[in-house]
C-alpha positions as a Markdown table, in Angstrom:
| # | Residue | x | y | z |
|---|---|---|---|---|
| 1 | Unk | -18.0 | -1.2 | 31.0 |
| 2 | Unk | -19.0 | 0.0 | 27.5 |
| 3 | Unk | -17.7 | 3.6 | 27.7 |
| 4 | Unk | -14.1 | 4.4 | 28.5 |
| 5 | Unk | -13.9 | 7.7 | 30.4 |
| 6 | Unk | -10.4 | 9.2 | 30.7 |
| 7 | Unk | -9.6 | 10.6 | 34.1 |
| 8 | Unk | -6.7 | 12.4 | 35.6 |
| 9 | Unk | -5.1 | 11.0 | 38.8 |
| 10 | Unk | -7.1 | 13.6 | 40.8 |
| 11 | Unk | -10.3 | 12.2 | 39.3 |
| 12 | Unk | -11.1 | 15.1 | 37.0 |
| 13 | Unk | -11.9 | 14.5 | 33.3 |
| 14 | Unk | -8.8 | 14.7 | 31.1 |
| 15 | Unk | -10.6 | 16.8 | 28.6 |
| 16 | Unk | -13.0 | 19.7 | 28.8 |
| 17 | Unk | -15.1 | 18.2 | 26.0 |
| 18 | Unk | -17.6 | 15.5 | 26.9 |
| 19 | Unk | -16.8 | 13.0 | 24.3 |
| 20 | Unk | -17.2 | 9.3 | 25.5 |
| 21 | Unk | -14.9 | 6.8 | 23.8 |
| 22 | Unk | -16.2 | 3.2 | 23.3 |
| 23 | Unk | -15.6 | 0.1 | 21.2 |
| 24 | Unk | -17.0 | 0.4 | 17.7 |
| 25 | Unk | -20.2 | -1.5 | 16.8 |
| 26 | Unk | -21.6 | -2.6 | 13.5 |
| 27 | Unk | -24.2 | 0.2 | 13.8 |
| 28 | Unk | -21.3 | 2.7 | 13.7 |
| 29 | Unk | -19.9 | 1.7 | 10.3 |
| 30 | Unk | -22.2 | 4.1 | 8.3 |
| 31 | Unk | -21.1 | 7.1 | 10.4 |
| 32 | Unk | -17.4 | 6.0 | 10.3 |
| 33 | Unk | -17.6 | 5.5 | 6.6 |
| 34 | Unk | -19.1 | 9.0 | 6.1 |
| 35 | Unk | -16.2 | 10.6 | 8.1 |
| 36 | Unk | -13.7 | 8.5 | 6.2 |
| 37 | Unk | -15.0 | 9.7 | 2.8 |
| 38 | Unk | -15.1 | 13.3 | 3.9 |
| 39 | Unk | -11.5 | 13.5 | 5.2 |
| 40 | Unk | -9.5 | 11.1 | 3.0 |
| 41 | Unk | -8.9 | 11.1 | -0.8 |
| 42 | Unk | -8.3 | 7.3 | -0.8 |
| 43 | Unk | -10.8 | 6.1 | 1.8 |
| 44 | Unk | -11.2 | 2.7 | 3.3 |
| 45 | Unk | -14.5 | 0.9 | 2.3 |
| 46 | Unk | -17.4 | 0.3 | 4.5 |
| 47 | Unk | -16.6 | -3.4 | 4.2 |
| 48 | Unk | -13.1 | -2.7 | 5.6 |
| 49 | Unk | -14.7 | -1.1 | 8.7 |
| 50 | Unk | -17.2 | -4.0 | 9.1 |
| 51 | Unk | -14.3 | -6.5 | 9.0 |
| 52 | Unk | -12.5 | -4.5 | 11.7 |
| 53 | Unk | -15.5 | -4.6 | 14.0 |
| 54 | Unk | -16.2 | -8.3 | 13.4 |
| 55 | Unk | -12.5 | -9.4 | 13.7 |
| 56 | Unk | -12.0 | -7.8 | 17.0 |
| 57 | Unk | -9.1 | -5.4 | 16.2 |
| 58 | Unk | -8.8 | -2.4 | 18.5 |
| 59 | Unk | -11.5 | -0.1 | 17.0 |
| 60 | Unk | -12.8 | 2.8 | 19.1 |
| 61 | Unk | -15.2 | 5.6 | 18.4 |
| 62 | Unk | -15.7 | 8.9 | 20.1 |
| 63 | Unk | -19.2 | 10.3 | 20.4 |
| 64 | Unk | -20.3 | 13.9 | 20.6 |
| 65 | Unk | -24.0 | 14.5 | 21.4 |
| 66 | Unk | -24.8 | 10.9 | 20.5 |
| 67 | Unk | -23.1 | 11.0 | 17.1 |
| 68 | Unk | -19.8 | 9.4 | 16.1 |
| 69 | Unk | -17.3 | 12.3 | 16.0 |
| 70 | Unk | -14.2 | 10.3 | 15.4 |
| 71 | Unk | -12.6 | 6.9 | 15.3 |
| 72 | Unk | -9.3 | 5.1 | 15.6 |
| 73 | Unk | -8.3 | 1.6 | 14.4 |
| 74 | Unk | -5.1 | 0.0 | 15.6 |
| 75 | Unk | -3.0 | -3.1 | 15.3 |
| 76 | Unk | -1.2 | -4.6 | 18.3 |
| 77 | Unk | 1.6 | -7.2 | 18.2 |
| 78 | Unk | 3.7 | -8.3 | 21.1 |
| 79 | Unk | 4.7 | -5.1 | 22.9 |
| 80 | Unk | 4.1 | -2.7 | 20.0 |
| 81 | Unk | 1.1 | -0.9 | 18.6 |
| 82 | Unk | 0.4 | 0.9 | 15.3 |
| 83 | Unk | -2.4 | 3.2 | 14.4 |
| 84 | Unk | -3.9 | 2.0 | 11.1 |
| 85 | Unk | -6.6 | 4.6 | 10.6 |
| 86 | Unk | -7.8 | 7.7 | 12.4 |
| 87 | Unk | -10.5 | 10.2 | 11.4 |
| 88 | Unk | -12.3 | 13.1 | 13.0 |
| 89 | Unk | -15.5 | 14.6 | 11.7 |
| 90 | Unk | -15.9 | 18.2 | 10.8 |
| 91 | Unk | -18.9 | 20.2 | 11.9 |
| 92 | Unk | -20.4 | 23.6 | 11.1 |
| 93 | Unk | -21.0 | 26.0 | 13.9 |
| 94 | Unk | -23.8 | 28.6 | 14.0 |
| 95 | Unk | -21.8 | 31.0 | 11.9 |
| 96 | Unk | -21.2 | 28.4 | 9.2 |
| 97 | Unk | -17.5 | 28.0 | 10.0 |
| 98 | Unk | -16.1 | 24.5 | 9.7 |
| 99 | Unk | -14.3 | 23.3 | 12.7 |
| 100 | Unk | -13.0 | 20.0 | 14.3 |
| 101 | Unk | -15.0 | 18.5 | 17.0 |
């Protein structure tokens, strides 16, 4: 299964926003890099993201209307996990207001 859909125990979606989450692909690196540069003053490089995809670390992206809207990269060791990087794109609504997806 390529897309992870979060469900509540009763089967309903866990969120009202339809935002599929899936493993990152090399094709996502450009979008992830753009988000990273927009939200961080000391961003990771595109090469860093490429290495994460190719090395198999937990790297997930969320899509909104077919576009990468956010990402998370983690590190897992034994029974612990650590979030290494997390970014969410900003968008502009019809009134020109910036909001989070």
